[in-house]
C-alpha positions in Angstrom: -9.7 -108.1 -54.1 -9.8 -105.5 -56.9 -6.5 -104.2 -58.2 -6.4 -100.5 -59.4 -4.2 -100.1 -62.4 -2.0 -97.1 -63.2 -4.3 -95.9 -65.9 -7.3 -95.7 -63.6 -5.4 -93.7 -61.0 -4.3 -91.2 -63.6 -7.8 -90.7 -64.8 -9.1 -90.1 -61.3 -6.4 -87.4 -60.7 -7.2 -85.7 -63.9 -10.9 -85.6 -63.1 -10.4 -84.1 -59.7 -8.0 -81.5 -61.1 -10.6 -80.5 -63.7 -13.2 -80.2 -60.9 -11.0 -78.0 -58.7 -10.0 -75.7 -61.6 -13.7 -75.4 -62.5 -14.6 -74.4 -58.9 -11.8 -71.8 -58.7 -12.7 -70.4 -62.1 -16.3 -70.1 -61.1 -15.4 -68.3 -57.9 -13.1 -65.9 -59.7 -15.8 -65.2 -62.3 -18.4 -64.6 -59.6 -16.1 -62.2 -57.7 -15.3 -60.3 -60.9 -19.0 -60.1 -61.7 -19.8 -58.8 -58.3 -17.0 -56.2 -58.4 -18.1 -55.0 -61.8 -21.8 -55.0 -61.1 -22.1 -54.5 -57.3 -23.1 -51.1 -55.6 -20.4 -48.5 -55.4 -19.8 -46.0 -52.5 -19.5 -42.4 -53.5 -16.0 -40.9 -53.4 -15.8 -37.9 -51.0 -12.7 -35.8 -50.4 -11.5 -35.8 -46.8 -12.3 -32.5 -45.0 -9.5 -30.5 -43.3 -10.6 -29.4 -39.7 -9.0 -26.1 -38.7 -8.5 -25.1 -35.1 -11.2 -22.7 -34.0 -9.9 -19.6 -32.1 -11.3 -16.4 -30.6 -9.6 -13.1 -31.5 -9.6 -9.6 -30.2 -9.2 -6.6 -32.6 -7.0 -4.1 -30.7 -7.6 -0.4 -30.5 -5.6 2.4 -28.8 -7.2 3.7 -25.7 -6.6 5.9 -22.6 -5.7 3.9 -19.5 -6.2 5.3 -16.0 -3.9 3.5 -13.7 -5.2 2.5 -10.3 -2.8 1.4 -7.6 -4.2 -0.9 -4.9 -2.6 -1.4 -1.5 -3.6 -2.1 2.1 -2.7 -0.6 5.5 -3.7 0.2 9.0 -5.2 3.5 10.0 -3.2 5.5 12.5 -3.9 8.8 14.3 -2.0 11.8 13.0 -0.4 12.2 16.5 0.1 9.6 19.2 1.5 10.8 22.5 2.7 8.9 25.6 2.0 11.2 28.6 4.6 10.8 31.3 5.0 12.6 34.7 7.5 15.4 34.7 7.4 15.6 38.6 7.1 13.0 41.4 4.4 12.7 44.0 1.1 11.1 44.9 -1.9 11.3 42.5 -4.5 13.0 44.6 -7.2 13.8 41.9 -8.1 12.2 38.6 -10.7 12.9 36.0 -13.6 10.4 36.2 -13.5 10.3 32.4 -9.9 9.2 32.2 -10.7 5.9 30.7 -9.8 4.3 27.3 -12.0 5.6 24.6 -13.0 8.9 26.3 -12.5 12.2 24.4 -10.9 15.3 25.9 -10.5 18.8 24.6 -7.1 20.6 24.5 -6.0 21.8 27.9 -8.8 19.8 29.7 -7.9 18.5 33.2 -6.7 14.8 33.4 -5.1 14.3 36.8 -3.5 16.2 39.8 -0.3 15.3 41.6 0.2 16.5 45.2 1.4 20.1 45.2 2.6 20.4 48.8 6.3 19.8 48.2 6.4 22.1 45.1 4.6 24.9 46.9 7.2 24.7 49.6 10.0 24.7 47.0 8.4 27.8 45.4 8.3 29.6 48.7 12.0 28.8 49.3 12.9 30.0 45.8 11.0 33.2 46.3 12.7 33.8 49.6 16.1 33.3 47.9 15.1 35.7 45.2 14.2 38.3 47.7 17.6 37.9 49.5 19.4 38.1 46.1 17.5 41.3 45.2 18.4 42.8 48.6 22.0 41.9 48.2 22.1 43.5 44.7 20.5 46.7 46.0 23.0 46.9 48.8 25.9 46.4 46.4 24.6 49.0 44.1 24.3 51.5 47.0 27.8 50.6 48.2 29.2 51.1 44.7 27.6 54.6 44.5 29.1 55.5 47.9 32.5 54.2 46.8 32.4 56.5 43.7 31.5 59.5 45.8 34.3 58.8 48.4 36.9 58.3 45.7 36.0 61.6 44.1 36.7 63.3 47.4 39.9 61.4 48.3 41.3 60.1 45.1 43.2 63.2 44.1 42.2 62.9 40.5 43.5 59.3 40.0 41.5 56.6 38.2 39.9 54.2 40.6 40.2 50.4 40.3 37.4 48.0 39.8 37.6 46.7 43.4 37.4 50.3 44.7 34.2 50.8 42.7 32.9 47.4 43.9 32.2 46.3 40.3 33.1 42.6 40.8 30.9 42.5 43.9 28.0 44.1 42.0 28.4 41.5 39.1 28.3 38.7 41.6 25.2 40.0 43.3 23.4 40.4 40.1 24.4 36.9 39.0 23.0 35.5 42.3 19.8 37.4 41.6 19.5 35.9 38.1 20.1 32.4 39.6 17.4 33.0 42.2 15.0 34.1 39.6 15.7 30.9 37.6 15.0 28.9 40.7 11.7 30.6 41.1 10.8 30.0 37.5 11.6 26.3 37.9 9.6 26.0 41.1 6.6 27.6 39.3 7.0 25.2 36.4 7.2 22.2 38.7 4.1 23.4 40.5 2.3 23.8 37.2 3.4 20.3 36.1 1.6 18.7 39.0 -1.6 19.4 37.0 -1.6 17.1 33.9 -3.8 18.4 31.0 -4.7 17.1 27.5 -2.0 18.4 25.1 -4.6 18.6 22.2 -8.1 17.3 21.3 -7.5 13.7 21.9 -9.0 10.3 22.7 -7.6 8.2 25.5 -5.9 5.0 24.1 -4.9 3.6 27.5 -4.4 4.6 31.2 -1.4 3.5 33.2 -2.4 4.4 36.8 -5.2 5.3 39.1 -6.1 7.5 42.1 -3.6 7.2 44.9 -0.7 6.0 42.9 2.8 7.5 43.6 4.7 8.5 40.5 8.2 9.5 39.8 9.5 11.7 36.9 9.2 9.7 33.7 6.4 7.4 34.9 3.9 6.7 32.1 0.4 8.2 32.8 -1.7 7.6 29.7 -1.4 7.3 25.9 -3.6 9.6 23.8 -4.5 9.8 20.1 -5.2 13.0 18.3 -8.7 13.6 17.0 -9.6 14.6 13.4 -7.2 13.7 10.6 -5.9 10.1 10.4 -3.1 8.6 8.3 -2.5 5.3 6.5 0.9 4.1 5.5 0.6 2.1 2.3 3.5 -0.1 1.2 3.8 0.0 -2.7 6.0 -2.1 -4.9 8.6 -0.2 -6.9 6.5 -0.7 -10.1 3.3 0.7 -8.5 5.3 3.6 -7.0 6.4 4.7 -10.4 2.8 5.0 -11.6 1.7 7.5 -8.9 0.4 10.8 -10.4 2.5 13.9 -9.7 2.2 17.6 -10.5 4.9 19.8 -12.1 6.7 20.3 -8.8 6.8 16.6 -8.1 4.1 16.5 -5.5 1.6 13.8 -5.3 -1.9 14.6 -6.7 -3.7 11.2 -6.7 -6.9 10.9 -4.8 -7.4 7.8 -2.6 -10.5 5.8 -1.7 -10.2 3.5 1.3 -12.8 0.8 2.0 -13.5 -1.6 4.9 -16.4 -3.7 6.1 -18.0 -2.6 9.4 -21.0 -4.4 10.7 -21.6 -6.2 7.4 -21.7 -2.9 5.5 -18.9 -1.7 3.3 -17.9 1.9 4.1 -15.6 4.2 2.1 -13.5 7.3 2.8 -11.8 9.8 0.5 -8.2 11.0 1.1 -5.1 12.2 -0.5 -1.4 11.1 -0.7 0.5 13.7 1.4 4.1 12.3 1.3 6.4 9.5 0.5 8.9 8.1 3.0 11.3 7.8 0.0 13.1 4.8 1.5 13.1 1.3 0.0 12.4 -1.3 2.6 15.1 -3.9 2.2 12.9 -6.8 3.4 9.9 -6.2 1.1 11.5 -4.0 -1.6 8.6 -1.6 -1.2 8.2 2.2 -0.5 5.7 3.5 2.0 3.5 6.4 1.1 1.3 8.2 3.6 -2.3 8.9 2.9 -4.3 11.4 5.0 -8.1 11.4 5.6 -9.6 14.5 7.0 -13.1 15.8 7.7 -16.0 14.8 10.0 -16.1 11.2 8.8 -12.7 9.4 8.9 -11.8 5.7 9.4 -11.1 4.9 13.1 -7.5 4.3 14.1 -6.5 0.7 14.1 -8.8 -0.3 11.2 -7.3 -2.3 8.3 -8.4 -0.8 5.0 -8.1 -1.5 1.3 -7.0 1.6 -0.6 -7.2 2.4 -4.3 -5.0 5.3 -5.5 -5.6 7.2 -8.7 -2.3 7.0 -10.6 -1.0 8.3 -14.0 -3.1 8.5 -17.1 -1.5 6.7 -20.1 -2.5 7.8 -23.6 -2.5 5.6 -26.7 -2.1 2.2 -25.1 -3.4 -1.3 -26.0 -5.1 -3.3 -23.2 -5.2 -7.1 -23.5 -6.4 -9.8 -21.2 -3.5 -11.7 -19.4 -4.6 -14.9 -21.1 -3.6 -13.4 -24.5 0.1 -13.4 -23.6 2.1 -16.4 -24.7 4.9 -15.4 -22.3 6.2 -12.1 -20.8 6.9 -10.5 -24.2 5.0 -12.3 -27.0 1.4 -12.6 -28.3 -0.1 -14.6 -31.1 -1.7 -12.7 -34.0 -4.2 -14.0 -36.6 -3.6 -12.4 -40.0 -6.2 -11.5 -42.6 -5.4 -14.7 -44.4 -6.3 -16.7 -41.2 -2.8 -17.7 -40.4 -0.9 -17.4 -37.1 2.0 -15.0 -36.5 4.1 -14.5 -33.4 4.7 -10.9 -32.3 6.9 -9.4 -29.6 5.3 -6.5 -27.7 6.4 -4.0 -25.0 4.5 -4.6 -21.8 4.3 -1.4 -19.7 2.2 -2.7 -16.8 0.7 -6.0 -15.7 -2.5 -6.0 -13.6 -4.6 -8.7 -12.1 -6.6 -9.5 -15.2 -5.1 -7.3 -18.0 -1.9 -6.2 -19.6 -1.1 -2.6 -20.8 0.9 -2.7 -24.1 2.9 0.4 -25.1 4.3 -0.9 -28.4 4.6 -3.8 -30.8 1.0 -3.7 -32.0 -1.0 -1.8 -34.7 -4.6 -0.7 -34.5 -6.9 -3.2 -36.1 -4.7 -6.2 -35.7 -6.3 -9.4 -34.3 -4.8 -11.0 -31.2 -5.5 -14.7 -30.6 -7.3 -15.2 -27.2 -7.5 -19.0 -27.5 -4.7 -21.1 -26.0 -3.3 -23.5 -28.6 -1.2 -26.5 -27.7 1.4 -26.2 -30.4 1.0 -23.0 -32.4 3.2 -22.7 -35.5 3.9 -19.7 -37.6 1.7 -19.8 -40.7 -0.7 -22.4 -39.3 -4.3 -22.0 -40.6 -7.0 -21.3 -38.1 -10.7 -20.6 -38.1 -11.9 -17.5 -36.4 -14.9 -17.8 -34.2 -17.1 -14.8 -34.6 -18.5 -13.8 -31.2 -21.9 -12.2 -30.9 -22.3 -8.8 -29.4 -23.4 -8.6 -25.8 -26.8 -7.3 -26.8 -27.5 -10.3 -29.0 -26.3 -12.7 -26.3 -28.7 -11.1 -23.9 -31.6 -11.6 -26.3 -30.9 -15.3 -26.8 -33.5 -17.5 -25.0 -32.1 -19.6 -22.2 -32.5 -23.4 -22.6 
């Protein structure tokens, strides 16, 4: 067995140490050589990406307000015909049905006249008796005056002597008898029911042979010609209605509705306001009238557009341009953001009318930014005119 001495071990350690140091030195030298002589990537400055926004350059313009509302068409007049006398219906117009049209004073139905003819005869007889009594009292009064002149010895006669109270009573009974005749004539005339005006029958409540009492409904009629539409308007919309110098409404109205798959329109005018705020809806009703040969039929639901006030020198922005109820975001000439408070005069479905807070030529940001900050840089996207967009080929 070979024994390793201390000197041999030291030599071996020294040899391996030299080998390791040589390997490390060679590696370091190689790395340094590669770093100094290897390919180098070009140095490029990092590019700052700015948010891209669309803008709108504002200009003052004239805004014609149009108020929109809906309502039901109603006839100008609607009347519930009731019987003023009682009796049996002995005759009825064959056209007395819902939807039929009658002229003013045209016959509708007849109630039995027998009892009222008898009442008229009785009243006329009573009138004749009262007239006779009055004539007799007048003759008696004249005779009493003549007798007193002969026998009164120049004294002043009393009223009873001259039969003045008797004559007043007789004349009063004559007046009452005449009134009874007039009532009997009126009741007899009321047995014949006629159309109160040019109308259309809405509904019929009875038929031939029915017995009616005073106050019994007979039919409901609607006037022909002009029709009205009650339009509920919000308080804001009501304030934008056009008026003349005397305060009267001057706005024209166009109502539309679809009938048989076709959209029809009618022109009317605002005739009055009910001037009372509905506590449930906080709205005010205005009444629009449609006249002429072509009017919307009663009962139809229509959409109506009312020409309102004309506003001069206003700015109009899309609703999407508003940050909140009072602020917009501007893009300055330097391309930075600026918050601006504006005065909103009216808000419509897709646009906002601005009365103050902006200047002509300023650019309003139309793009919604997540966290806009005053002074933040943005890149404005230049939109092509509509003509150029139309000329671009479709892909």
